[in-house]
C-alpha positions, 0 to 999 in steps of 0.5 A: 740732321734734325736741326736741318729738318726743323729749319726746312719746315719753318721756312716752308710755313713762312713761305706759304703764309706770304703767298696767301697774303699776297693772293688776298691783297692784305687783311680783310675789312670787317663787314656787317652781316647781311640784313643787320641794321647799323647802330649809330649810337645808344641812348637813354629812353628817359633822357634822349639827350644822353648818348653812348657809343656802346650798350649799357646802363644810363648813369643818371637814372639807371635805365637800360640804353636802347640802340639808335639805328641808321634808318631811324636817323634818316627819318624812316620808321624802325623795322620793329614799328607796327603799321597800326602804331599811332604817331604821337608827333614828329621831332627833329632828331638833332633838336628834340625841342622842335615838334610837329604834328606832321612829317617834313623838315625842320625849317631852322635846321633842315633836318628831316623829322622823325616820328615818335610813336605813342607808348615810346619813352619820348612820347611820355609827358614830363614826370612819367616813370617806367616800371617793368612788368616784373616789378608791376607784378611785385608791387601788385599794380591793378588798373581801372577805367575812369567811368561816370557813376551814380552819386546816390549814397546813404548818410547815417546818423544817430538820432534822438526823439523829442516832443514837438515843441509846437504841440506842447500846452502848458496849464496855468491858472490866472489867479491865485488860489488853492487846489481843491480837487485833482482829476488827472493825478499821474504823469503819462496819462492821456487826456482830451482837449476840454477834459477837466484837470482840477478845481481851484478855489480863489477868493479874488475870483469869487469876489469878481463873480459877486461883483458881476451878480451885483451889477446884474441886480442893479441893472434890473432895479434901475431898469425903470429909472428915468435917467438914461445915463444910469442905464449906460453906466450899469451896462458898462459895469456889467460888461467890465465885470464879465470881461474880467471873468473872461480874462481869468479864464472863465468860459462864456458858458461858465459866465452865462451859468453864473448869471442864470443861477445867480450864484457864484462858483466857489471852485473854478474847474480848469480844463485841458487846452489840448489833447495829448499826454501829461508830461509834467504835473505840479498839481496836488490837493490843497496846494496853493498856486499862483499864476506863475505855477505850471500845473501840467504840461500836455504834449501831443505825440501824434507828430514828433521831432528827431534830432540827428547828429550829422558830421560836418563833412556829410552836411552838404548832402543833407537839405531841408526837405530831404527824406530819411528812414528811421530804424528802432531797436524796439522794431527790428525789420521795420522802418519809419519815415521822416523829413528834414525841417530845420538845420541848426546854424552851429556846430557841436564843439564836443562831437563836431556834428550839426544837429538836424531836426526831422519831423515824423508822423507818430499816430501809434506813438511808436516813437517816444521822447528820449528814444534813440533811433538810427537815421538814414538819409538817402541822397540821390544825384546825377551821374558824376566822374567817379574813381575808387577812393584808394586810387587817390593819393591824398596828402592833405594839400594835394591829391594825385592819381597815376595814369597807365600810359601803356608800355610800363609808363605811368604818369602822375596827375593832379586831381581835385576831388569832391564828395565820397560815395560808398568807397568811391570819390567824385573827381571834379577836375584832372581826369576824364572818362575812359582814361585808365588809372592805377587803383591798387599799388599806387603807394608803392608806385609813388615810392618808385617814382620818388626813387627814380626822381632821386636817381634821375634828377628830372623825373619828378612829378607834381 
């Protein structure tokens, strides 16, 4: 009885199913949900040529595949595209190598061109990489606009004070003799021009004075001689004796005094040829001297030289006529001024510096020879394209910056750099004002670029 009941139930269920299938006319086909766009395929935004029939990860570069919708394939703008998005160019969806700056048809294939918007992967230049927002925060990427900046800067160098070589006077005697008296008897004493320095006894000088006096007496004796030739000869002899005394550094006043008194000067007085300070002294009483003996060196310190050691990379910023400020440890808070007058033509091999000579007024003798000073060259210039030094990756053979292209894309760009100005560097070529570059985190960004290049095999940058 129970078996008969189970059989009846199974038969009833089978009949009901058959009835329902007959009413529906067979299995219902799959229908897209109303309003849902049809996906043609999935593609790699970094390699648009790679296509897949399902979502996933691109095997070449690890990028997430994005869908390609039917209305995009027909040349219509995607629904997600905002009206204010700017079109970078138009391309053939079947032949990505063909590009145009306006919509239309590809004359070769007849396909309708599709727009590529700025910020899309397809609009990115070759070598650009994409970094997610989370990874940008992890790397610490910070960007900044490229701007025109003033090129004024300060070049600092160490300097040493020296005496002006054109203001040195060296005292010699022009005849051999012995020092009798010394009036300036220590180094560092200030003297005035014409001040007596010492007296010297010279037998040769004394003999020449006597010859001069004898010539004067002979001229008086032969004044009434009837021979005209005698008068001419005596005049020539007197002139020759006087000239010889002048060559031995006697002044005309001293020679006239000898002629007036008719007595030779036993000790010749040597006077200072210039005003200044005695820097060397080799004159002592009873010392024998010769013409090659340097008795004194007198230096005028009202103007001095400063020899500054400028590094060779800063030398292009320093010019003859450039002004500089001097600071001294002995005068804190006060500065003096100097001007560049000469630049040495050779580099110091030990320090790799060039010696630059400056000239400074020194009326109160604050600057003393062999004193060390700090020299600050204030270099001014016009506006130049400037970026932070940290924004440039410098390998020695090339310099690279990363441009922020938006939507997480970064483009490596080769640049040529110029002078550095206090944390910023001049850009000679490769960038223009208004472009946004990475100024922090670019080392890690470069590492990310190399990783993606290794994985993708085509995203390498120069």
